[in-house]
C-alpha positions as CSV (number, residue, x, y, z in Angstrom):
1,X,46.1,-101.6,-62.0
2,X,46.9,-99.1,-59.0
3,X,46.2,-95.3,-58.5
4,X,49.4,-93.8,-57.8
5,X,50.1,-91.8,-54.8
6,X,52.8,-89.4,-53.3
7,X,52.2,-89.2,-49.3
8,X,54.6,-86.7,-49.0
9,X,52.6,-83.9,-51.2
10,X,49.5,-85.9,-50.4
11,X,48.5,-86.3,-54.1
12,X,47.3,-89.2,-55.8
13,X,47.1,-89.7,-59.8
14,X,46.0,-92.1,-63.0
15,X,48.9,-93.4,-64.5
16,X,49.3,-92.0,-68.0
17,X,49.0,-95.6,-69.7
18,X,45.5,-96.2,-67.8
19,X,44.3,-92.9,-68.9
20,X,45.5,-93.3,-72.5
21,X,43.7,-96.8,-72.4
22,X,40.6,-95.4,-71.0
23,X,40.6,-92.6,-73.6
24,X,41.1,-95.2,-76.3
25,X,38.1,-97.3,-75.1
26,X,35.8,-94.1,-75.1
27,X,36.7,-93.2,-78.5
28,X,35.4,-96.7,-79.7
29,X,32.1,-95.6,-78.4
30,X,32.4,-92.4,-79.6
31,X,33.7,-93.1,-83.5
32,X,31.6,-91.7,-86.5
33,X,29.3,-92.9,-87.6
34,X,28.2,-94.5,-84.0
35,X,28.2,-98.1,-83.4
36,X,25.1,-99.5,-82.3
37,X,26.5,-102.0,-80.3
38,X,29.8,-102.7,-78.7
39,X,31.2,-106.1,-77.1
40,X,30.1,-106.7,-73.6
41,X,33.7,-107.2,-72.3
42,X,34.5,-103.7,-73.4
43,X,31.8,-102.7,-71.9
44,X,32.4,-104.2,-68.3
45,X,36.3,-103.4,-68.8
46,X,35.5,-99.6,-69.7
47,X,33.1,-99.2,-66.8
48,X,35.9,-100.6,-64.4
49,X,38.6,-98.1,-65.5
50,X,36.0,-95.4,-65.1
51,X,34.6,-96.4,-61.8
52,X,38.3,-96.7,-60.7
53,X,39.1,-93.2,-62.0
54,X,36.0,-91.9,-59.8
55,X,38.4,-92.7,-56.8
56,X,40.0,-89.4,-57.7
57,X,37.2,-87.8,-59.5
58,X,34.4,-87.6,-56.4
59,X,31.5,-86.3,-58.7
60,X,32.9,-89.2,-61.5
61,X,30.8,-91.9,-59.9
62,X,27.3,-89.8,-60.7
63,X,28.2,-90.1,-64.6
64,X,28.0,-93.5,-65.0
65,X,24.6,-94.7,-65.1
66,X,24.5,-95.1,-68.7
67,X,27.3,-97.5,-68.9
68,X,26.2,-99.5,-65.7
69,X,22.9,-99.9,-67.5
70,X,24.2,-101.2,-70.9
71,X,26.5,-103.7,-69.5
72,X,24.2,-104.9,-67.0
73,X,21.4,-105.3,-69.9
74,X,23.9,-106.7,-72.3
75,X,25.3,-109.0,-69.3
76,X,21.7,-110.2,-68.5
77,X,20.4,-110.9,-72.3
78,X,23.7,-112.3,-73.5
79,X,24.0,-110.1,-76.3
80,X,26.7,-107.1,-77.1
81,X,26.0,-104.0,-75.3
82,X,23.6,-101.2,-76.9
83,X,25.2,-97.8,-77.8
84,X,22.7,-95.0,-77.0
85,X,22.5,-91.4,-77.2
86,X,22.5,-90.9,-73.9
87,X,25.6,-93.6,-73.7
88,X,27.5,-91.5,-76.1
89,X,26.8,-88.4,-74.2
90,X,28.3,-89.9,-71.0
91,X,31.5,-91.2,-72.5
92,X,31.9,-87.4,-74.3
93,X,32.0,-86.1,-70.7
94,X,34.1,-88.7,-69.6
95,X,36.9,-88.0,-72.7
96,X,36.4,-84.3,-72.5
97,X,37.1,-85.1,-68.5
98,X,40.2,-86.8,-69.3
99,X,41.5,-85.3,-72.1
100,X,41.4,-81.4,-69.7
101,X,42.2,-83.0,-66.4
102,X,45.7,-83.6,-65.5
103,X,44.4,-86.8,-63.4
104,X,46.0,-85.5,-60.3
105,X,43.9,-85.1,-56.9
106,X,44.7,-83.9,-53.6
107,X,44.5,-86.7,-51.3
108,X,41.5,-86.0,-48.8
109,X,42.0,-87.2,-45.3
110,X,39.3,-89.4,-44.2
111,X,38.6,-86.8,-41.4
112,X,37.4,-84.3,-43.8
113,X,35.0,-86.8,-45.7
114,X,32.1,-87.8,-44.2
115,X,31.0,-91.0,-45.0
116,X,28.5,-90.9,-48.5
117,X,25.6,-91.9,-46.9
118,X,25.7,-91.4,-43.5
119,X,22.8,-89.7,-41.9
120,X,25.2,-88.8,-39.0
121,X,27.6,-87.1,-41.4
122,X,24.5,-84.9,-43.0
123,X,23.4,-82.1,-42.3
124,X,19.5,-82.7,-42.7
125,X,16.7,-80.1,-43.0
126,X,13.0,-80.4,-44.1
127,X,10.1,-78.2,-44.1
128,X,6.1,-78.4,-44.2
129,X,3.4,-75.7,-45.7
130,X,0.5,-78.0,-45.6
131,X,-2.6,-75.9,-44.2
132,X,-3.0,-77.9,-41.0
133,X,0.7,-77.6,-39.8
134,X,3.4,-75.6,-41.3
135,X,6.8,-75.6,-39.9
136,X,10.4,-76.8,-40.4
137,X,12.9,-79.1,-38.6
138,X,16.8,-79.7,-39.0
139,X,19.2,-82.0,-37.9
140,X,23.0,-82.5,-37.6
141,X,25.2,-84.7,-35.2
142,X,22.9,-84.0,-31.9
143,X,22.4,-80.5,-32.9
144,X,18.9,-80.1,-33.9
145,X,16.0,-77.2,-34.2
146,X,12.4,-77.0,-34.6
147,X,10.0,-74.2,-35.6
148,X,6.3,-73.4,-36.6
149,X,5.9,-70.9,-39.6
150,X,3.6,-67.8,-38.8
151,X,0.2,-67.4,-41.0
152,X,2.3,-64.5,-43.1
153,X,5.2,-66.7,-43.7
154,X,3.1,-69.5,-44.9
155,X,1.1,-67.5,-47.2
156,X,4.2,-65.5,-48.5
157,X,6.5,-68.4,-49.6
158,X,6.4,-71.4,-51.6
159,X,7.6,-74.4,-50.6
160,X,10.3,-75.1,-52.2
161,X,11.3,-70.9,-51.0
162,X,10.8,-72.3,-47.4
163,X,12.8,-75.5,-47.8
164,X,15.7,-73.4,-49.1
165,X,15.7,-70.8,-46.4
166,X,15.6,-73.4,-43.6
167,X,18.7,-75.3,-45.3
168,X,20.1,-71.5,-45.3
169,X,19.6,-71.0,-42.0
170,X,20.7,-74.2,-40.8
171,X,24.0,-73.9,-42.4
172,X,24.4,-70.5,-41.0
173,X,23.6,-72.2,-37.3
174,X,25.8,-74.9,-37.8
175,X,28.8,-72.3,-38.6
176,X,28.0,-69.9,-35.8
177,X,27.7,-73.0,-33.5
178,X,31.1,-74.5,-34.4
179,X,32.1,-73.5,-37.8
180,X,34.7,-77.1,-37.6
181,X,31.7,-79.0,-38.2
182,X,31.4,-78.4,-41.8
183,X,33.6,-75.6,-42.7
184,X,36.8,-76.8,-45.0
185,X,35.0,-80.6,-45.1
186,X,33.4,-82.3,-47.5
187,X,29.8,-83.3,-46.7
188,X,26.2,-84.3,-47.9
189,X,23.2,-82.0,-47.1
190,X,19.9,-83.7,-46.9
191,X,16.5,-82.0,-47.9
192,X,13.3,-83.6,-49.6
193,X,12.3,-81.0,-52.2
194,X,13.5,-82.4,-55.4
195,X,13.3,-78.3,-57.2
196,X,15.5,-77.1,-54.4
197,X,18.5,-79.9,-54.7
198,X,18.3,-79.3,-58.3
199,X,19.2,-75.8,-57.7
200,X,22.1,-76.6,-55.2
201,X,23.5,-79.3,-57.4
202,X,23.2,-77.1,-60.4
203,X,25.5,-74.4,-59.0
204,X,23.3,-71.9,-60.3
205,X,21.4,-71.2,-56.9
206,X,22.2,-67.4,-57.2
207,X,17.9,-66.8,-57.2
């Protein structure tokens, strides 16, 4: 089993037979009425196929926890894999993607993709709004900044707003310093405020 490549057009794609096989296995979990269990072997094979597809569909790796949990639990207990509502929802997402997506992706040169969990390749910011200290810091590839908030700023903004402000200002500063650092690249940003992270990753951060 292998992903097809074309180094002239810099594209890669999933062969049609593998796509069909994956959809057929998804249909087993999405059947009506919903199955209560499926064979462990099917769950393992489906996870392997979807994980393989994720090599082209970058966000796909974040849509595998239910199938991973299902086959791991089944394997540890020596039973069949339970088909939960959450698992069916995850599988429905995959079927929609494989049905609507042409399964072709542009090959991204390694130069433009930071390692998934690399601290050095991740613009990182943090803000604090405690009564004793209020300030922020930011770091990326040897560039850093640090400053304190004024009493008015501390009183005027929630911690989420301060985290968001620092994040936006730091990205802007990096672009002004050297736009090639992040412009046109795939990169991961780090911020410890869950609410702000949720807003950014939702793609609905107009506020």
